[in-house]
DRENDO-1510 file (C-alpha; in Angstrom, 1 decimal, always signed):
<recs>
REC; n; res; u; v; w
REC; 1; UNK; +0.1; -0.1; -0.1 .
REC; 2; UNK; +2.8; +2.4; +0.9 .
REC; 3; UNK; +4.5; +1.7; -2.5 .
REC; 4; UNK; +1.2; +2.4; -4.5 .
REC; 5; UNK; +0.7; +5.6; -2.6 .
REC; 6; UNK; +4.4; +6.7; -3.1 .
REC; 7; UNK; +4.1; +5.9; -6.9 .
REC; 8; UNK; +0.8; +7.9; -7.1 .
REC; 9; UNK; +2.4; +10.9; -5.4 .
REC; 10; UNK; +5.5; +10.6; -7.6 .
REC; 11; UNK; +3.4; +10.5; -10.7 .
REC; 12; UNK; +1.3; +13.5; -9.7 .
REC; 13; UNK; +4.5; +15.4; -8.7 .
REC; 14; UNK; +6.0; +14.6; -12.2 .
REC; 15; UNK; +2.9; +16.0; -13.8 .
REC; 16; UNK; +2.8; +18.9; -11.8 .
REC; 17; UNK; +6.6; +19.9; -12.1 .
REC; 18; UNK; +6.4; +19.3; -15.8 .
REC; 19; UNK; +3.4; +21.6; -16.3 .
REC; 20; UNK; +4.1; +24.1; -13.7 .
REC; 21; UNK; +7.9; +25.1; -13.8 .
REC; 22; UNK; +9.2; +26.8; -10.7 .
REC; 23; UNK; +10.7; +30.3; -10.7 .
REC; 24; UNK; +13.7; +29.0; -8.6 .
REC; 25; UNK; +14.4; +26.5; -11.2 .
REC; 26; UNK; +15.1; +29.2; -13.7 .
REC; 27; UNK; +17.1; +31.1; -11.2 .
REC; 28; UNK; +19.6; +28.1; -10.5 .
REC; 29; UNK; +20.8; +28.2; -14.1 .
REC; 30; UNK; +21.3; +31.9; -14.7 .
REC; 31; UNK; +23.9; +33.4; -16.9 .
REC; 32; UNK; +25.5; +36.8; -16.7 .
REC; 33; UNK; +23.5; +37.9; -19.9 .
REC; 34; UNK; +20.3; +36.8; -17.9 .
REC; 35; UNK; +21.2; +39.3; -15.1 .
REC; 36; UNK; +21.8; +41.9; -17.8 .
REC; 37; UNK; +18.3; +41.2; -19.4 .
REC; 38; UNK; +16.6; +41.5; -16.0 .
REC; 39; UNK; +18.7; +44.8; -15.1 .
REC; 40; UNK; +17.5; +46.4; -18.3 .
REC; 41; UNK; +13.9; +45.8; -17.4 .
REC; 42; UNK; +14.3; +48.7; -14.9 .
REC; 43; UNK; +15.9; +51.3; -17.1 .
REC; 44; UNK; +14.2; +54.7; -16.1 .
REC; 45; UNK; +13.3; +53.6; -12.6 .
REC; 46; UNK; +13.9; +56.8; -10.4 .
REC; 47; UNK; +16.6; +57.0; -7.8 .
REC; 48; UNK; +15.4; +56.7; -4.2 .
REC; 49; UNK; +17.8; +56.9; -1.4 .
REC; 50; UNK; +17.5; +53.7; +0.5 .
REC; 51; UNK; +15.2; +52.4; -2.3 .
REC; 52; UNK; +15.0; +48.6; -3.1 .
REC; 53; UNK; +11.8; +48.4; -5.1 .
REC; 54; UNK; +10.6; +49.4; -8.6 .
REC; 55; UNK; +9.2; +52.5; -7.1 .
REC; 56; UNK; +12.8; +53.7; -6.7 .
REC; 57; UNK; +16.3; +52.2; -6.1 .
REC; 58; UNK; +19.5; +53.3; -4.7 .
REC; 59; UNK; +22.4; +51.7; -6.3 .
REC; 60; UNK; +23.0; +48.7; -4.0 .
REC; 61; UNK; +19.2; +48.3; -3.6 .
REC; 62; UNK; +19.1; +47.9; -7.4 .
REC; 63; UNK; +21.8; +45.2; -7.6 .
REC; 64; UNK; +20.2; +43.3; -4.5 .
REC; 65; UNK; +16.9; +43.5; -6.4 .
REC; 66; UNK; +18.2; +42.2; -9.7 .
REC; 67; UNK; +20.3; +39.5; -8.3 .
REC; 68; UNK; +17.5; +38.2; -6.1 .
REC; 69; UNK; +15.7; +37.4; -9.2 .
REC; 70; UNK; +18.3; +34.9; -10.2 .
REC; 71; UNK; +18.4; +33.4; -6.7 .
REC; 72; UNK; +21.4; +35.2; -5.4 .
REC; 73; UNK; +21.3; +37.0; -2.0 .
REC; 74; UNK; +23.7; +40.1; -2.0 .
REC; 75; UNK; +24.7; +42.2; +1.0 .
REC; 76; UNK; +22.7; +45.5; +1.2 .
REC; 77; UNK; +25.4; +48.2; +0.7 .
REC; 78; UNK; +27.8; +48.7; -2.1 .
REC; 79; UNK; +30.9; +48.7; +0.4 .
REC; 80; UNK; +29.6; +45.3; +1.9 .
REC; 81; UNK; +29.1; +44.0; -1.6 .
REC; 82; UNK; +32.6; +44.9; -2.5 .
REC; 83; UNK; +34.0; +43.4; +0.7 .
REC; 84; UNK; +32.2; +40.1; +0.6 .
REC; 85; UNK; +30.3; +39.2; -2.5 .
REC; 86; UNK; +31.9; +37.0; -5.2 .
REC; 87; UNK; +35.3; +36.8; -6.5 .
REC; 88; UNK; +37.4; +39.7; -7.7 .
REC; 89; UNK; +37.9; +40.0; -11.5 .
REC; 90; UNK; +40.2; +42.3; -13.4 .
REC; 91; UNK; +38.7; +45.2; -15.5 .
REC; 92; UNK; +40.2; +43.4; -18.7 .
REC; 93; UNK; +38.3; +40.1; -17.7 .
REC; 94; UNK; +34.8; +41.7; -17.1 .
REC; 95; UNK; +31.9; +39.7; -18.2 .
REC; 96; UNK; +28.0; +40.6; -18.5 .
REC; 97; UNK; +26.6; +40.4; -15.1 .
REC; 98; UNK; +29.7; +41.1; -13.0 .
REC; 99; UNK; +29.4; +43.8; -10.3 .
REC; 100; UNK; +31.4; +46.9; -10.7 .
REC; 101; UNK; +32.5; +49.2; -7.9 .
REC; 102; UNK; +33.3; +52.8; -7.6 .
REC; 103; UNK; +34.9; +54.8; -4.8 .
REC; 104; UNK; +34.4; +58.3; -3.7 .
REC; 105; UNK; +31.3; +59.2; -5.5 .
REC; 106; UNK; +29.5; +60.6; -2.5 .
REC; 107; UNK; +31.9; +59.9; +0.5 .
REC; 108; UNK; +35.2; +58.1; +0.8 .
REC; 109; UNK; +35.5; +54.5; +0.2 .
REC; 110; UNK; +33.3; +52.3; -2.1 .
REC; 111; UNK; +30.0; +54.1; -2.6 .
REC; 112; UNK; +28.6; +52.9; -5.8 .
REC; 113; UNK; +27.8; +49.7; -7.5 .
REC; 114; UNK; +26.5; +48.7; -10.8 .
REC; 115; UNK; +26.3; +45.7; -13.2 .
REC; 116; UNK; +28.6; +45.3; -16.2 .
REC; 117; UNK; +26.5; +44.9; -19.4 .
REC; 118; UNK; +29.4; +44.4; -21.9 .
REC; 119; UNK; +31.2; +46.8; -24.4 .
REC; 120; UNK; +32.7; +48.7; -21.6 .
REC; 121; UNK; +29.1; +49.8; -20.2 .
REC; 122; UNK; +27.5; +49.2; -17.0 .
REC; 123; UNK; +24.0; +49.8; -15.6 .
REC; 124; UNK; +23.2; +51.3; -12.2 .
REC; 125; UNK; +20.9; +53.6; -10.3 .
REC; 126; UNK; +22.2; +57.1; -10.0 .
REC; 127; UNK; +21.1; +60.1; -8.2 .
REC; 128; UNK; +20.9; +62.1; -11.6 .
REC; 129; UNK; +19.3; +59.6; -13.9 .
REC; 130; UNK; +17.8; +56.8; -11.9 .
REC; 131; UNK; +18.5; +53.4; -13.6 .
REC; 132; UNK; +20.5; +54.3; -16.5 .
REC; 133; UNK; +23.7; +52.9; -18.6 .
REC; 134; UNK; +27.1; +54.5; -18.5 .
REC; 135; UNK; +30.6; +53.9; -19.9 .
REC; 136; UNK; +33.2; +52.7; -17.5 .
REC; 137; UNK; +35.6; +55.2; -18.9 .
REC; 138; UNK; +33.3; +58.3; -19.0 .
REC; 139; UNK; +34.7; +61.3; -17.3 .
REC; 140; UNK; +32.9; +61.0; -14.1 .
REC; 141; UNK; +32.9; +57.1; -13.5 .
REC; 142; UNK; +36.4; +56.3; -15.1 .
REC; 143; UNK; +38.6; +57.8; -12.3 .
REC; 144; UNK; +36.3; +56.4; -9.6 .
REC; 145; UNK; +36.5; +52.7; -10.9 .
REC; 146; UNK; +37.6; +50.6; -8.0 .
REC; 147; UNK; +37.1; +47.0; -9.0 .
REC; 148; UNK; +34.7; +44.2; -10.0 .
REC; 149; UNK; +33.3; +40.9; -8.6 .
REC; 150; UNK; +31.8; +37.9; -10.3 .
REC; 151; UNK; +28.9; +36.5; -8.3 .
REC; 152; UNK; +27.7; +32.8; -8.9 .
REC; 153; UNK; +24.5; +31.4; -7.7 .
REC; 154; UNK; +24.2; +28.5; -5.4 .
REC; 155; UNK; +24.9; +25.2; -7.3 .
REC; 156; UNK; +22.5; +23.0; -5.2 .
REC; 157; UNK; +19.4; +23.5; -7.2 .
REC; 158; UNK; +21.3; +23.2; -10.6 .
REC; 159; UNK; +23.0; +20.0; -9.7 .
REC; 160; UNK; +19.9; +18.3; -8.5 .
REC; 161; UNK; +21.1; +18.0; -5.0 .
REC; 162; UNK; +18.0; +18.0; -2.6 .
REC; 163; UNK; +19.6; +18.9; +0.7 .
REC; 164; UNK; +16.2; +18.9; +2.4 .
REC; 165; UNK; +15.9; +15.2; +1.8 .
REC; 166; UNK; +18.2; +12.8; +3.6 .
REC; 167; UNK; +19.5; +9.7; +2.0 .
REC; 168; UNK; +17.7; +7.5; +4.5 .
REC; 169; UNK; +14.3; +9.1; +3.4 .
REC; 170; UNK; +12.1; +6.4; +1.9 .
REC; 171; UNK; +11.6; +8.7; -1.2 .
REC; 172; UNK; +15.3; +9.6; -1.7 .
REC; 173; UNK; +16.0; +7.0; -4.5 .
REC; 174; UNK; +13.0; +8.2; -6.4 .
REC; 175; UNK; +13.6; +11.7; -6.1 .
REC; 176; UNK; +17.3; +11.2; -7.1 .
REC; 177; UNK; +16.0; +9.2; -10.2 .
REC; 178; UNK; +13.5; +11.9; -11.2 .
REC; 179; UNK; +16.2; +14.6; -10.9 .
REC; 180; UNK; +18.8; +12.7; -13.0 .
REC; 181; UNK; +16.3; +12.2; -15.7 .
REC; 182; UNK; +15.5; +16.0; -15.6 .
REC; 183; UNK; +11.8; +15.2; -14.7 .
REC; 184; UNK; +12.1; +17.3; -11.5 .
REC; 185; UNK; +14.6; +19.9; -10.2 .
REC; 186; UNK; +14.9; +22.4; -7.5 .
REC; 187; UNK; +15.7; +21.9; -3.8 .
</recs>
């Protein structure tokens, strides 16, 4: 009886997950270009000090908002993102989706963050234009450039690792098999 009930639940889950893809599944396999596509959706959103919604963003509120849509949690401020998010990359190695940082724009230290979009350009929320695109080498931002970080998403959902199901769970093998066959994914 337990086996029949399990098979019925597994079949229902298979149909459900096939028909209703989960947002977090998309998030687990993001690329830098996906981040850029999401970031560009908010061009023109006004600047709002402390803002972290589509009603208004400050620079780090904007990067937190964009990256959250691909399943990545960033620290809240530009300085803390620079200090602890991702891996440092050189300016010559920038790829779309990398975070770019600037110092001394409103105070000393790292004070601004944006998202590299390619072709020496980045997108960020500025006090003068809201969410907009600028060149890394323009006369204002060029001298303030401090560095960049490459941020990666958690691999648990992408690899099919279901950390919330122990290997001793009666459904573990079925979940593992369905994941390997790409019938289900997530965490």
